[in-house]
Wavefront OBJ file of the C-alpha trace (Angstrom):
o trace
v 101.944 101.629 149.090
v 101.929 104.139 151.984
v 104.314 104.596 154.632
v 102.767 103.365 158.409
v 104.272 105.578 160.507
v 101.749 107.489 162.262
v 103.803 110.927 162.159
v 104.285 110.688 158.618
v 101.538 110.898 156.107
v 104.001 110.903 153.098
v 103.054 108.211 150.647
v 106.153 106.143 149.234
v 104.949 106.573 145.804
v 103.594 109.892 144.778
v 103.689 109.301 140.727
v 100.058 109.453 139.069
v 98.310 107.262 137.444
v 98.085 107.646 133.978
v 95.330 106.711 131.784
v 97.013 105.441 128.984
v 98.754 103.063 130.801
v 96.981 99.866 130.993
v 96.344 96.121 129.036
v 93.183 94.758 128.804
v 93.268 90.829 127.942
v 90.023 88.497 127.150
v 90.638 85.145 126.075
v 87.631 84.983 123.564
v 87.416 88.197 122.006
v 90.823 88.494 119.964
v 90.285 91.525 118.325
v 89.058 93.483 121.161
v 92.298 92.928 122.874
v 93.980 94.321 119.608
v 91.515 97.459 119.253
v 90.458 97.880 122.506
v 91.136 101.926 123.282
v 89.343 102.499 126.754
v 88.364 100.741 129.632
v 86.630 102.183 132.731
v 86.422 100.656 136.225
v 83.287 100.111 137.523
v 81.728 101.631 140.025
v 80.526 99.779 143.083
v 77.982 100.777 146.080
v 75.763 99.180 148.233
v 72.289 100.458 149.226
v 71.853 102.515 152.548
v 69.506 100.788 155.074
v 67.571 102.911 157.631
v 68.048 102.527 160.961
v 64.590 104.386 162.524
v 64.646 106.441 166.127
v 62.269 108.638 168.000
v 64.382 111.420 167.216
v 65.962 111.052 163.727
v 66.636 108.712 161.130
v 70.431 106.995 160.591
v 71.722 104.884 158.453
v 74.103 102.100 157.533
v 75.812 100.250 154.668
v 73.632 97.531 152.817
v 74.303 93.513 152.724
v 75.197 93.402 148.887
v 77.598 95.205 146.851
v 76.397 96.490 142.998
v 78.878 96.376 140.458
v 78.411 98.911 137.854
v 78.900 97.589 134.063
v 82.187 96.800 132.999
v 82.452 99.186 129.549
v 85.015 98.856 126.853
v 85.851 101.243 123.717
v 87.320 99.952 120.959
v 88.257 101.170 117.689
v 86.262 99.462 114.963
v 88.069 97.422 112.101
v 87.542 97.844 108.359
v 86.250 94.153 108.584
v 83.866 94.789 111.481
v 85.350 91.805 113.422
v 85.508 93.100 116.914
v 81.907 94.090 116.309
v 81.312 90.389 115.177
v 82.810 88.727 117.772
v 80.563 90.914 120.414
v 77.862 90.071 118.490
v 78.055 86.658 118.061
v 78.665 85.786 121.490
v 75.232 88.014 122.324
v 73.855 85.422 119.883
v 74.782 82.801 121.164
v 73.695 83.567 124.447
v 70.350 84.890 124.040
v 68.956 83.248 120.970
v 70.762 81.201 118.397
v 69.533 80.531 115.264
v 71.019 76.677 114.822
v 72.506 75.097 116.881
v 76.499 75.472 115.392
v 75.746 79.475 116.444
v 76.396 77.888 120.221
v 78.688 75.623 119.812
v 80.885 78.016 117.149
v 80.571 80.984 119.180
v 80.410 79.556 123.255
v 82.384 75.912 122.641
v 85.590 76.034 121.518
v 86.499 73.707 124.057
v 85.397 75.624 126.628
v 82.801 74.559 129.304
v 81.000 78.053 130.076
v 79.634 80.922 127.844
v 81.065 82.988 130.498
v 84.957 84.369 131.145
v 87.066 85.776 132.953
v 88.615 89.832 131.919
v 91.761 91.186 133.153
v 92.611 94.828 133.115
v 96.146 95.446 134.181
v 97.333 98.897 134.849
v 100.718 99.970 134.542
v 103.480 101.926 136.129
v 104.668 105.193 134.416
v 107.591 102.900 133.341
v 105.052 100.646 131.777
v 105.578 97.742 134.496
v 102.425 96.332 135.104
v 100.941 97.290 138.399
v 97.566 96.481 139.395
v 95.557 93.410 138.246
v 91.194 93.921 138.055
v 89.923 90.406 137.500
v 86.234 90.337 136.308
v 85.054 86.808 136.949
v 82.071 85.385 134.874
v 81.948 88.049 132.292
v 79.013 88.347 129.631
v 78.109 90.887 126.972
v 75.012 92.733 127.671
v 74.854 95.263 124.804
v 77.054 96.032 121.490
v 76.368 100.111 120.303
v 75.177 100.881 117.371
v 77.663 101.490 114.355
v 76.832 104.936 112.651
v 77.530 105.615 109.382
v 77.674 109.002 107.663
v 78.192 110.798 104.167
v 79.556 113.941 105.813
v 82.011 112.758 107.953
v 85.687 112.759 107.675
v 87.744 110.190 106.632
v 90.491 110.602 109.131
v 87.993 110.039 111.905
v 88.120 106.571 113.099
v 84.624 105.027 114.217
v 84.680 103.341 117.734
v 81.607 101.211 119.865
v 81.306 100.501 123.058
v 80.229 97.267 124.685
v 79.193 96.650 128.225
v 79.898 93.513 130.068
v 78.049 92.067 133.143
v 80.228 90.053 135.594
v 80.129 88.661 138.965
v 82.953 89.324 140.688
v 85.636 92.071 140.437
v 88.874 90.831 142.594
v 91.797 93.212 142.424
v 95.619 92.104 143.057
v 99.110 94.265 143.631
v 101.399 92.491 141.472
v 105.170 92.904 142.821
v 107.879 93.262 140.369
l 1 2 3 4 5 6 7 8 9 10 11 12 13 14 15 16 17 18 19 20 21 22 23 24 25 26 27 28 29 30 31 32 33 34 35 36 37 38 39 40 41 42 43 44 45 46 47 48 49 50 51 52 53 54 55 56 57 58 59 60 61 62 63 64 65 66 67 68 69 70 71 72 73 74 75 76 77 78 79 80 81 82 83 84 85 86 87 88 89 90 91 92 93 94 95 96 97 98 99 100 101 102 103 104 105 106 107 108 109 110 111 112 113 114 115 116 117 118 119 120 121 122 123 124 125 126 127 128 129 130 131 132 133 134 135 136 137 138 139 140 141 142 143 144 145 146 147 148 149 150 151 152 153 154 155 156 157 158 159 160 161 162 163 164 165 166 167 168 169 170 171 172 173 174 175
């Protein structure tokens, strides 16, 4: 929140956002919530519309917002559960081999294959501050898992999962 006085332009809160102060929840991906290591708040853009004149072209705002993919980086557990739950959702959306794959991976008493994801950024005191709701999410890719004999046993493997969504809503939380 900023001070609205025209004479002073000093923000009321000068604390910086910290990259480790967040939580992420996705009701259909419980392992993802636990193993989530990083989340990117997607970029948003609009196309520029050219307005011609005899002297020079100028540009005005477009008529639609274009949202970038919502990307999550997560650790891979040794049972591959975090990878498997995302993979199963992709299979169910695209080409299930049998009807039970569709029901098992999307059904679960839910009406839609699309679900909302919630990213909450926290204050430096770790209190919820701003909530981003991504509506009607669905996965579009799960990155490869690379095994190698030259790697270090202490290095944790990660994957990236990318989602598309219809809308991003932002709520400031009052605590």
